Backbone as CSV, one residue per row, in Angstrom:
resi,resn,N_x,N_y,N_z,CA_x,CA_y,CA_z,C_x,C_y,C_z
1,MET,102.331,86.746,85.565,101.948,86.374,84.220,102.388,87.464,83.252
2,VAL,102.989,87.072,82.165,103.486,88.012,81.180,102.371,88.383,80.217
3,ALA,102.200,89.682,79.996,101.186,90.143,79.050,101.715,89.985,77.640
4,ARG,100.953,89.367,76.788,101.308,89.195,75.384,100.120,89.625,74.532
5,PRO,99.901,90.963,74.438,98.730,91.449,73.709,98.878,91.236,72.209
6,SER,97.770,91.217,71.554,97.787,91.125,70.098,98.213,92.459,69.523
7,ALA,98.569,92.446,68.248,99.046,93.656,67.592,97.974,94.737,67.499
8,GLY,96.706,94.411,67.740,95.628,95.368,67.588,95.329,96.183,68.824
9,VAL,96.179,96.151,69.842,95.929,96.891,71.062,96.034,98.379,70.770
10,ALA,95.072,99.140,71.232,95.060,100.584,70.996,96.200,101.244,71.751
11,SER,96.714,102.338,71.205,97.770,103.074,71.873,97.264,104.463,72.216
12,ARG,98.003,105.137,73.092,97.647,106.484,73.482,98.931,107.284,73.624
13,SER,98.832,108.589,73.547,100.002,109.444,73.698,100.076,109.941,75.124
14,THR,101.287,110.072,75.634,101.518,110.635,76.951,102.631,111.658,76.815
15,VAL,102.775,112.500,77.805,103.847,113.478,77.792,105.033,112.888,78.525
16,CYS,106.194,112.944,77.878,107.424,112.442,78.467,107.856,113.379,79.583
17,PRO,108.261,112.843,80.744,108.726,113.723,81.813,109.990,114.460,81.379
18,PRO,110.173,115.681,81.877,111.348,116.443,81.469,112.623,115.731,81.903
19,THR,113.656,115.902,81.096,114.951,115.306,81.425,116.043,116.255,80.976
20,SER,117.183,116.156,81.605,118.300,117.014,81.225,119.301,116.262,80.364
21,THR,118.962,115.059,79.915,119.935,114.233,79.213,119.996,114.476,77.725
22,GLY,119.116,115.234,77.142,119.229,115.435,75.700,118.237,116.425,75.146
23,PRO,118.605,117.080,74.062,117.771,118.133,73.506,116.662,117.630,72.599
24,LEU,116.736,116.398,72.113,115.777,115.951,71.114,114.657,115.089,71.687
25,LEU,114.420,115.191,72.976,113.314,114.461,73.570,112.019,115.154,73.187
26,SER,111.046,114.370,72.789,109.808,114.935,72.289,108.649,114.465,73.144
27,THR,107.464,114.900,72.770,106.277,114.363,73.401,106.268,112.864,73.134
28,MET,106.060,112.101,74.173,106.153,110.650,74.044,105.023,110.123,73.190
29,LYS,105.384,109.455,72.119,104.378,108.760,71.327,104.457,107.294,71.701
30,THR,103.467,106.552,71.316,103.496,105.134,71.632,103.947,104.347,70.403
31,PHE,104.550,103.213,70.649,105.134,102.384,69.609,104.626,100.961,69.704
32,SER,104.756,100.251,68.589,104.605,98.801,68.612,106.017,98.254,68.809
33,ILE,106.192,97.434,69.829,107.526,97.008,70.247,107.589,95.491,70.345
34,ALA,108.621,94.926,69.726,108.942,93.508,69.873,110.009,93.408,70.960
35,ILE,109.880,92.442,71.849,110.849,92.289,72.931,111.207,90.818,73.091
36,GLY,112.457,90.559,73.407,112.902,89.192,73.614,114.166,89.155,74.452
37,SER,114.375,88.021,75.098,115.564,87.858,75.941,115.929,86.392,76.051
38,ASP,117.112,86.160,76.588,117.467,84.821,77.031,117.186,84.754,78.530
39,HIS,117.615,83.675,79.165,117.375,83.487,80.597,118.021,84.581,81.447
40,ALA,119.190,85.084,81.013,119.920,86.073,81.799,119.293,87.465,81.719
41,GLY,118.417,87.695,80.761,117.731,88.981,80.652,116.253,88.896,80.981
42,PHE,115.808,87.700,81.377,114.379,87.444,81.571,113.734,88.377,82.596
43,ARG,114.370,88.572,83.740,113.751,89.370,84.805,113.529,90.816,84.343
44,TYR,114.530,91.416,83.701,114.365,92.786,83.218,113.346,92.847,82.084
45,LYS,113.311,91.820,81.242,112.321,91.798,80.155,110.915,91.892,80.731
46,GLU,110.666,91.164,81.788,109.348,91.204,82.420,109.030,92.595,82.957
47,SER,109.995,93.235,83.620,109.782,94.583,84.167,109.587,95.608,83.066
48,ILE,110.394,95.519,82.022,110.290,96.466,80.912,108.955,96.288,80.195
49,THR,108.553,95.044,79.986,107.259,94.786,79.336,106.118,95.406,80.135
50,ALA,106.135,95.226,81.434,105.086,95.804,82.286,105.077,97.326,82.177
51,MET,106.252,97.947,82.194,106.331,99.400,82.077,105.809,99.870,80.720
52,LEU,106.218,99.180,79.652,105.781,99.565,78.309,104.263,99.486,78.172
53,LEU,103.682,98.421,78.671,102.234,98.273,78.608,101.534,99.361,79.414
54,ALA,102.064,99.666,80.591,101.487,100.724,81.423,101.592,102.087,80.736
55,ASP,102.629,102.265,79.917,102.817,103.525,79.189,102.007,103.584,77.896
56,GLY,101.263,102.521,77.580,100.378,102.543,76.427,100.950,101.977,75.138
57,HIS,102.146,101.406,75.200,102.745,100.816,74.007,102.123,99.452,73.716
58,THR,102.188,99.037,72.466,101.804,97.697,72.057,103.057,96.841,72.114
59,VAL,102.996,95.705,72.787,104.183,94.871,73.000,103.885,93.431,72.622
60,ARG,104.827,92.829,71.892,104.784,91.383,71.665,106.044,90.779,72.255
61,ASP,105.853,89.835,73.141,106.947,89.153,73.820,107.323,87.910,73.016
62,PHE,108.541,87.881,72.488,109.025,86.753,71.706,109.726,85.706,72.573
63,GLY,109.695,85.869,73.890,110.309,84.913,74.796,111.718,85.335,75.167
64,THR,112.302,84.577,75.961,111.968,83.361,76.638,110.952,83.681,77.728
65,TYR,110.319,82.638,78.221,109.238,82.846,79.187,109.578,82.344,80.580
66,SER,110.867,82.116,80.846,111.331,81.729,82.182,112.819,82.020,82.282
67,ASP,113.371,81.779,83.462,114.810,81.980,83.634,115.599,80.684,83.444
68,ALA,114.976,79.679,82.842,115.673,78.427,82.528,116.678,78.677,81.406
69,SER,117.844,78.101,81.527,118.908,78.291,80.545,118.421,78.013,79.121
70,CYS,118.794,78.909,78.193,118.378,78.799,76.790,119.411,79.499,75.913
71,ASP,119.238,79.393,74.620,120.149,80.010,73.661,119.541,81.305,73.135
72,TYR,120.211,82.426,73.368,119.656,83.735,73.020,119.305,83.918,71.549
73,PRO,120.039,83.340,70.586,119.626,83.576,69.191,118.200,83.107,68.883
74,ASP,117.726,82.091,69.619,116.380,81.566,69.380,115.293,82.607,69.659
75,PHE,115.591,83.593,70.483,114.601,84.597,70.867,114.915,85.981,70.301
76,ILE,116.190,86.239,70.052,116.596,87.565,69.586,116.387,87.719,68.081
77,ARG,116.756,86.712,67.312,116.592,86.805,65.849,115.134,87.066,65.453
78,PRO,114.145,86.373,66.047,112.753,86.689,65.671,112.350,88.136,65.978
79,VAL,112.879,88.708,67.060,112.607,90.120,67.360,113.167,90.989,66.236
80,ALA,114.430,90.770,65.888,115.079,91.573,64.856,114.390,91.402,63.505
81,GLU,114.016,90.184,63.164,113.337,89.945,61.883,111.986,90.644,61.824
82,ALA,111.276,90.668,62.942,109.972,91.340,62.985,110.129,92.847,62.823
83,VAL,111.177,93.423,63.425,111.433,94.860,63.272,111.832,95.154,61.823
84,ALA,112.731,94.358,61.271,113.192,94.564,59.889,112.049,94.434,58.892
85,ALA,111.096,93.551,59.173,109.954,93.342,58.271,108.888,94.425,58.419
86,GLY,109.056,95.327,59.380,108.088,96.394,59.581,106.873,95.991,60.399
87,GLN,106.920,94.824,61.014,105.804,94.387,61.858,105.769,95.147,63.184
88,PHE,106.935,95.650,63.606,107.061,96.434,64.831,107.958,97.622,64.550
89,GLU,107.673,98.746,65.211,108.471,99.951,65.009,109.821,99.878,65.702
90,ARG,109.867,99.226,66.833,111.093,99.136,67.630,111.214,97.736,68.216
91,GLY,112.455,97.390,68.576,112.731,96.121,69.234,113.623,96.337,70.439
92,ILE,113.426,95.510,71.446,114.279,95.535,72.639,114.716,94.107,72.906
93,VAL,116.037,93.917,73.038,116.593,92.594,73.302,117.457,92.660,74.557
94,LEU,117.405,91.575,75.322,118.117,91.564,76.595,118.836,90.247,76.819
95,GLY,119.943,90.341,77.531,120.700,89.168,77.940,121.519,89.522,79.165
96,GLY,122.522,88.725,79.453,123.388,89.000,80.597,124.185,90.277,80.383
97,SER,124.933,90.335,79.269,125.708,91.539,78.946,125.035,92.377,77.871
98,GLY,124.202,91.757,77.044,123.585,92.439,75.921,124.437,92.392,74.659
99,ASN,125.689,91.962,74.771,126.585,91.929,73.615,126.150,90.928,72.560
100,GLY,125.945,89.691,72.945,125.531,88.667,71.989,124.200,89.002,71.350
101,GLU,123.319,89.571,72.127,122.000,89.943,71.623,122.112,91.025,70.551
102,ALA,122.970,92.023,70.790,123.178,93.075,69.794,123.797,92.493,68.521
103,ILE,124.728,91.565,68.677,125.363,90.943,67.509,124.327,90.201,66.673
104,VAL,123.497,89.395,67.321,122.466,88.642,66.596,121.519,89.601,65.885
105,ALA,121.032,90.601,66.597,120.076,91.540,66.001,120.685,92.239,64.790
106,ASN,121.943,92.631,64.884,122.582,93.365,63.793,122.930,92.491,62.592
107,ARG,122.788,91.204,62.714,122.974,90.312,61.565,121.778,90.376,60.616
108,VAL,120.672,90.946,61.072,119.459,91.053,60.258,119.497,92.394,59.531
109,ARG,119.462,92.330,58.211,119.533,93.550,57.386,118.378,94.493,57.754
110,GLY,118.710,95.754,57.942,117.716,96.764,58.268,117.600,97.041,59.752
111,VAL,118.289,96.265,60.563,118.256,96.485,62.008,119.501,97.266,62.414
112,ARG,119.306,98.268,63.251,120.392,99.042,63.825,120.241,98.955,65.338
113,CYS,120.914,97.957,65.899,120.786,97.665,67.328,122.008,98.175,68.073
114,GLY,121.752,98.941,69.113,122.835,99.453,69.944,122.753,98.924,71.350
115,LEU,123.900,98.529,71.878,124.014,98.135,73.278,124.167,99.405,74.093
116,CYS,123.220,99.676,74.964,123.222,100.917,75.735,123.350,100.616,77.216
117,TRP,124.237,101.324,77.881,124.473,101.106,79.307,124.172,102.336,80.148
118,ASN,123.773,103.430,79.506,123.285,104.589,80.242,122.395,105.425,79.321
119,GLU,121.773,106.435,79.878,120.823,107.240,79.109,121.488,107.996,77.968
120,GLN,122.706,108.492,78.181,123.371,109.252,77.131,123.679,108.375,75.918
121,VAL,124.119,107.155,76.144,124.401,106.250,75.035,123.106,105.926,74.284
122,ALA,122.000,105.806,75.013,120.695,105.558,74.375,120.287,106.747,73.506
123,ILE,120.556,107.940,73.964,120.249,109.135,73.178,121.071,109.128,71.894
124,TRP,122.363,108.835,71.983,123.201,108.788,70.785,122.753,107.683,69.838
125,ASN,122.305,106.559,70.394,121.821,105.465,69.543,120.668,105.936,68.670
126,ARG,119.817,106.763,69.211,118.681,107.274,68.446,119.071,108.477,67.587
127,THR,119.729,109.497,68.175,119.998,110.724,67.436,120.994,110.521,66.300
128,HIS,121.996,109.699,66.508,123.058,109.526,65.513,122.872,108.302,64.623
129,ASN,122.262,107.238,65.161,122.190,105.976,64.416,120.772,105.567,64.037
130,ASP,119.785,106.351,64.418,118.385,105.998,64.185,118.135,104.558,64.619
131,GLY,118.658,104.209,65.785,118.539,102.846,66.296,117.095,102.403,66.373
132,ASN,116.811,101.242,65.787,115.455,100.693,65.860,115.387,99.484,66.778
133,CYS,116.517,99.138,67.361,116.569,98.027,68.306,117.542,98.403,69.418
134,LEU,117.161,98.120,70.641,117.939,98.446,71.826,118.356,97.153,72.504
135,SER,119.615,97.041,72.872,120.103,95.883,73.613,120.529,96.318,75.002
136,LEU,120.138,95.534,76.004,120.476,95.819,77.398,121.033,94.563,78.064
137,GLY,121.973,94.775,78.992,122.547,93.676,79.751,122.100,93.704,81.195
138,GLU,121.362,92.690,81.600,120.837,92.644,82.977,121.949,92.577,84.012
139,ARG,123.090,92.009,83.661,124.196,91.867,84.619,125.070,93.111,84.682
140,THR,124.769,94.114,83.859,125.656,95.274,83.770,125.055,96.575,84.287
141,ILE,123.733,96.645,84.403,123.073,97.870,84.860,121.959,97.509,85.836
142,SER,121.551,98.485,86.622,120.458,98.248,87.559,119.129,98.218,86.809
143,GLU,118.138,97.632,87.423,116.809,97.602,86.819,116.266,99.016,86.641
144,GLU,116.491,99.866,87.627,116.040,101.256,87.536,116.684,101.947,86.339
145,GLU,117.980,101.724,86.129,118.667,102.336,84.991,118.128,101.778,83.680
146,ALA,117.856,100.472,83.628,117.311,99.862,82.411,115.985,100.513,82.024
147,LEU,115.113,100.734,82.987,113.821,101.363,82.712,113.997,102.801,82.215
148,LYS,114.924,103.529,82.814,115.200,104.902,82.367,115.734,104.903,80.936
149,ILE,116.648,103.978,80.653,117.232,103.900,79.310,116.142,103.648,78.278
150,VAL,115.246,102.719,78.567,114.171,102.400,77.618,113.308,103.627,77.368
151,ARG,112.925,104.319,78.412,112.065,105.498,78.248,112.747,106.593,77.441
152,VAL,114.002,106.862,77.740,114.737,107.903,77.009,114.921,107.485,75.555
153,TRP,115.261,106.227,75.325,115.468,105.722,73.965,114.193,105.856,73.131
154,LEU,113.059,105.545,73.721,111.790,105.662,73.002,111.405,107.120,72.737
155,ALA,111.780,108.020,73.621,111.374,109.417,73.507,112.305,110.244,72.622
156,THR,113.462,109.705,72.277,114.458,110.467,71.525,114.274,110.261,70.032
157,GLU,114.305,111.364,69.291,114.132,111.324,67.845,115.472,111.284,67.132
158,PHE,115.459,110.788,65.927,116.633,110.752,65.060,116.954,112.171,64.604
159,GLU,118.219,112.537,64.645,118.663,113.872,64.279,118.690,114.092,62.767
160,GLY,118.901,113.043,61.994,118.969,113.176,60.536,120.246,113.859,60.106
161,GLY,120.153,114.680,59.065,121.307,115.438,58.584,122.467,114.542,58.197
162,ARG,123.643,114.893,58.673,124.845,114.144,58.325,124.766,112.678,58.754
163,HIS,123.949,112.403,59.759,123.817,111.029,60.250,123.066,110.144,59.258
164,LEU,122.141,110.732,58.516,121.393,109.967,57.512,122.328,109.431,56.430
165,ALA,123.237,110.251,55.989,124.191,109.808,54.963,125.039,108.641,55.480
166,ARG,125.387,108.657,56.735,126.185,107.574,57.318,125.391,106.277,57.388
167,ILE,124.135,106.382,57.747,123.277,105.187,57.780,123.115,104.614,56.380
168,GLN,122.971,105.496,55.401,122.859,105.027,54.019,124.125,104.301,53.569
169,LYS,125.282,104.744,54.019,126.538,104.040,53.712,126.567,102.654,54.351
170,ILE,126.053,102.536,55.539,125.989,101.233,56.221,125.134,100.273,55.406
171,ASP,124.019,100.764,54.892,123.065,99.915,54.178,123.516,99.542,52.772
172,ARG,124.497,100.236,52.220,124.978,99.910,50.864,125.830,98.676,50.862
């Protein structure tokens, strides 16, 4: 059974385990996270949701709720819109490759969604792009790697500086 808590679930802080993948990892704070997938990302969505809840994050599952064939925009756009509207701090979208999901999410103004296939790319998505949405492809990485990517992505802070000016250019 998939947990779909209300937005009022209490959060708690935990300490992020040490990692050698990046200098900007901080004490892990908890986030409100919107998550969604198509049928090809469903299995990882379930695992990631369980991990996020166990780590104390607030999660809303926008679907899909099975591995039956479906159209990813129906589930990804609502995740991106909720993040852009400020209803959630971060979004995670999943599919077979993650490419279509990232494209859909990035069509929503204010969303900076990166397709990440390893921990280093996830770090750059946060440090350089202030990514507020993460896209993963279930057919391209292992489940263990997907869980690591999510944890590193959540724990990594935006570097700011010269990167802020670049984000502002994107938004103009």
